[in-house]
N, C-alpha and C positions, 0 to 999 in steps of 0.2 A: 681282304680289306687294304685300301692303300693306305699307306704310311704319310701323314699330313705334317708337311714342314712348316714348323711354327713361325720361324723365319720368314719365309716365304709368305704366310697368311699374315704376320705382321707387317712385312713391308706393302703388302696389299691394301690393307686396313690404311697404313699411313699414305700411300698414297692417294688412296679416295677421300682421305680427309683434307690431304694438302689442293686435291682438286675440288672439295666441296668450299676451302676457303677461299680461292681462288675466283669461283662463281659467285659466292657471295659477294667479296669485293667489287665484282662487276656488277651486281646487283644493285648496290648500294650506288656506285657510279651513274648507274643506268635512272634510279630513280631520284639521284639527283638533278640529274639533267631533265627527266620529264618535267620535276617539278619547276625548274626555271623557263623551261618552252611553254608549259601552263603560265606561267605568270607573264611571261612576254605576249602570249597570244591575250591573256585579259588585258593588260595594258594596250596593244594594238586593236581590240575590240572597241574600248573603249575610246580611244583616237578615232577611229573609224566613224563610231556612232557621234562623235563631235564633229567631225569633219563634215558626216552628211547632214546633221543637222545647221549646220554653217553654210552649206550648199544649197541647203533649202530656204534659209533665209535670203540668200543673195539670190537666188533665181526667184523667190517672190518679189523682192524689193525690184530686182528688174523687170520683171512682168507688169509690176503697178507703177513704174516709171514708163513702161512702153503703152499701157493703156491710157494713161494720162495724156502722154503725147499725141498718142493716134487721137483718143477724146479733142483734143484741142487743134486735130489739123497738122500737127508737126512731125516732121520725119525724124525718125531716131537716127541721129549724126552719132552723138557721143555715146559708145556703150559704156560708159559709167565705170563705177567702183566694182560691180559685180562681174564684169569683166576683168577689171586689174586683179582683183583679188584671185580669181580662178587663174588668171595667168602666174600670179605669185602661188599658187599653189603646186600648178605643173612645173615651175621653176624649183620647187622645193622637193619636188620629187614624188609628187601625187598624181595619181591618173584623176582627170576630171572629166573624163569621157562615160557615157552612160552604160558603157559594157562591164568596165571596171574600176568604177566612181570610189575613191578615196581608198584604193590600195596603193601600196607602194610601189613606184615604177622599178623592175630590177634589172630590166632588158633596153634601157637606152629609152628611145622617143617612140609615143603612141602613135601611131596615123590617125586612131579614133581621135584622138584629144588634140593633135595638130591640126586635123580637119576643123574640130569644134573651133580651137582658137581662132582659124583663118576665114572663120564665117563672118560677115558682117552685115 
């Protein structure tokens, strides 16, 4: 039978305990970060839903104005408040294009948004 070195076994247990303690601290930090990300995601979902509703309102108002002007034989010259609001949203850093509407622009200008803004 092999002779078990008590000091070596105790040191191994102490090392395992230290590793477990380290992993536990990392787990607590990770759990905190996940909680923060979930809260941020929830806030962004609320903001996105708000922006989508606002865009729908603006587009409906714009379409209604367009229908009225078309009905009365007028050409749509002034794009109006809806366009201004979309341009403002774009300047505030949000996509206004159909591809990524409502999401935050992270990589500069979006060609889809710009082409939408340049339509007259």
